[in-house]
N, C-alpha and C positions, 0 to 999 in steps of 0.2 A: 574464605575458610570453608572446607568441605566436611560435613558431618551428617551421617545417615544418608549419604548420597545427595545431599542438598547443599546449596550455597546459602550463606547467612548474611543478611544485610546489617545486622547489629550484633556481630559475634561477641562483643564485649559482655553482653548479657549472660554468656555462658559461665562467667565467673561466679554467678549467683547460684549455680546448680548445687553446690554443697548445702544450700538451705533445705534441700529435700530430706536431709538427715534430722531436721528439727523434731518431727513427730516421734522419733526414737529416743530423743533426749528429754522427753517430758518428765515432770516430777512424779515419782512413784506415789500412789495412793494406798500402798499396803500398810496394814496396821501391825503393831507388835503384840503378839499374843503369848500367853504363858506357856502354852504347849502347842507346837506346830501341828499336832495331829488333830486339833480342833478345826483346822482349816481343810475343808473338803477339796479333793482333787477334781478340777473341772476343766477337762480338755477342750470342751466347746467354747468356754469363755476365753481360754488362752488363744484358740484359733481365731475367734472373733476379734480380739484385741489386736492380734498380728495383722489381720486383714484390714482393719480400720487404719492402722498406722501406714500400711502399704498404700491404701487409697489416698491418704493425706500426702504421702511422698509423691505419688503420681500426679496429684493435683498441682503441687508446687512446681514439679519439673515441667509439666505441660504448659503452665502459664509462663514460665521463664523461656521455654523454647519458642512459644508463640511470639513473645515480645522480642526475641532475637531475629524476627523477620525471615523465616526460611522461604526459599524460592528455588524454582528450577530455572536456570538461566536461558536466555534466548538462544535458539540454535537454528541452523539452516540445514534442510534436507533436500536432496535432489530426487526428482522423479521425472518420468517421461510423460509429456502431455502433447496436445495437438494445438499448434498455433504458430506464432512468429514473434520476432523482435521487431518493433515498429517505432521509428522516430518520426514524429509528426512535425512538419514545418508549416507554420501558419503565417500568412502575409498580414501585416498590420499597417499597410499603406492606407492612405485616406480614402481611396476608391472602394475599399472593403466596407465602408460605412454606407455605400449606396444600396438601394433595394434591388431586388431581382426584376420586377415588372417594368415593362416599357413605359407604363403610365408613371411609375415611380421615378423612372429615369428623367422624365420631363420635370420632375420636382426635385431633382438631385441637388439643386442649390441649397435646399433645406436638408442637410444630412440627417440620416435616421439614427443618429447616435442614441443608444439606449432603447431603440424600438426593435420589435421582434422580426421585422421583415428585412433588415439589413443583411448583407452577405455574411458578415462575421457572426451575427446572431444565429443565422441558419446553420452556418458551419459549426458553431459551438454545440448546437443541439444534436446534430447528427454525429459529431465526433464523440460526444458523451455516450450516445447509444452504441457506437462502435466499440468503445472501451468496455461498456457493460456486458456486451454479448461475447467477449473474448476473455474468459477467466484465466487462461494459461499464458497469455501474451505478456511480454515485458515491454513497457513503453518509455520512450524519451520524448522530450518536447523542446522545440526551438521556435522562438518568436522572432520575426525579422521585419525590419523596415529598411532604413539605411544601414543598420547594423544587425547582426544576428546574436540573439541572446539564448544560450543553452540553459533554459530555465529549469529543466529536470533531466538529470542523467538517466540512463536506462534503469528502470525500477519495476518491481512486481507490485509495488504499493498502489492499488487502484484508487485509493482515496487521494493520494498525492497527485496522480495524473488528472483526476476529475477536478480537483481544486485549481490546478494549473490551467486547465482548459477554461474553466470559469473565469479565472483572473485575466486570461488573455483577451477576453471580450470586453473588458472595461476600458473606459476612456476613449480618446479620439486617436485616429490614425495619423501617421506622419506622411509627408509628401513624397519621400524617396523610398526606393525599393532596391535591396541588394540580395537577389536570389542566389547568386554565386556563392556569397559568403555563407548563406544558410545551408546550402548543399555541402559545402566543404566542412562546416561545423558538424553536420549530421554524420558524415563519413568518419570524421575524427573521433566522434563518440563511439562508433563501433570499433575503431582501431584500438581503443583502450580496453576492450572486452575480449574474453575468450569465446571463440565461435561455438555456439550451442544449437544452432538451427537456422531456419529461414530468417533472412534479414531484409527488412523493408523500409524504404523511405517514402513517406506520404506527404506530398507537397500540395498545400491548399493555397491557391493564389488566383487572382482575377486578371493578371497581366503577365507580360513577358519581359525579357531583358536580353540584350546582346552581350555575351561574355567576352572578355579579353582572351587572346590566344593563350596566355599564361594560365588563366583560370580554367579554360577548356582542357588543357593538358593535365592540370592537377586533378580536376574532377574525374576525368576519364581514368586516370591511374588509380585514384582512391576507390572509385566504385567497382572497378574490376578486381582490385586487390582484396577488397572486403566482401566481394561476392554479393552485391546489393541488388534488390529489385526496386524499381522506381515507379511510383504512381503519381500522376499529376491530376488533381481535381481542379480543372480550369473553369473558374466561375465566370463564364463569358456573358456578354450582353445578349439580349434576345434578337438582335439584328446583326447583319453582316455574315460573311462567309464562315463556314465551319473550318476548324483548324486543319483538318485533313484534306479539305478541298483545294484543288489547284485552280488557278485563275490566270487569264491572260494579262490581268492588271498587275504590273510589277509592284505597285504600291502595296498590294496585299502580301506578296512574297517577301517584302522588305519589312513587314511589321515585326516588332520584337517578339510577339507571341509565336508567329510562324517560324522565325529563326530559332527560338528556344526549342520548339517542338522538333525541328530538324536536328538540332544538336543532341537532344535527348535520344532520338532514334539512332544516332551514330555512336552512342556510348559503348555499345557492345555488351550491355546488360539487359535483363528483362525490363521492358518499359511499356506502360499503357497509360493513355490519356483519357480522361472522362470530361466531356464538355458539359458543365453544369449550367443549365438554363432555368431551372425551377427547383422547387423543394422536392418534387417527385424524382427528378433526375439525380439529385444529390443522394436521396435515399436509395435509389437503385444502384448507384455507384458504390456506396458503402456496402450494400448487400453483396455485390459482385466481388469486391475485395475480400470480404469476410469469407466467402466460399472458396476463393482461390488460395488464401493464405492459411491453410490448415494442414500443416506438415508436422511430422514428429519433432518435438522440441524438448531439450533438457531443461526442465523447470526447477529453479531453486526456490523452494518454499520456506518462508521464515516462520518458525514456531515461536510465538512471542513468550516473553518471560511469564512464568506462572507462579503466583503466590501460593505457598503451602502452609500458611499459618492457621487456616481454618480447622484442619484436623486436630491440631493441638488444642485450640480453643474448645472444640467439641469434646475432646477427651477430658479437659479440665472441668467442663460443665457437667458431664455425666458423673465423674467421680465426686464432685461437690454435691450433686443431687443425692448420691448414695450415702455420703457422710451426713447430709441433712436428714435423710430418712432415718438413719441410725440414731441420731440425736433425738428426733421426735419419738422414736420407739422407746428409747431409754427414759425419756421424761414420762411417757405414758405408763411404762412399767413401774416407775417409782411412785407415781400417783396411785396406781392400783394397789401397790404394796402397803400404802398408808391408809387405804380405805377400810 
């Protein structure tokens, strides 16, 4: 129900509005006199009586309207901001529970589940910072191991994405990884949305995977069609060749990480890999992505529902205060008259 340009949560209370006529139906206190000319004409008293009845009616009406729960409904407005749409893919395989350091690698048999130096804990920390520094971005989140779970569709709700990132760091990782399914899921999330600006997929993983020919074809088609930019935060070990290095050793060229990197470069979309070897390199990678992904973006801002009962309560309180003051003044006048 719309009234006064507002929506009403308990519109049935409106049926009580006729009660505001009660002050005008009060019992008359006039006396019968032998000759009406004995009663002096007092316009000030008549005006005062009218005003007090009006204040009483306003009090009743204000209380009824406040109890009817007026509100301005939630609405969405569009504005132009600077940022991007970002779907974050986070690997929850068991290796993400390992620490960064080589010393920690020697102790990897004791997984660092719940400790601050594990890859997934470090990833959580810097992903949260990335979200906090980008107020205009819209984020989605996919968690993957052997399956891909689209935990959060693209949303402007920063609290939702923060809670999702925090939740993704709980528990233990699984033994299998399905990066292909995660990448397909991310592209399909964009396919359900209207294009509004820069679209980014941010893959956080410490390993690679060789895709089937069918998955390669599907990913290539989806990423080109949706005009996506791909970033890979490769959380590599501190030993071994870098992913862009070439080697005469065929075993390096045949590793899943190297094959995945070559496939990403062949996608035909903007792609960049960051080799994360330490906390510092993760921070630098996040800063670089933040600087690169600041393009004009149509931002849909949600204006939350706003309760409007307070003005009516304030009106009722003010009118009741005036009526109370009038009663105190009347009592004081009567007391003075009898002294």
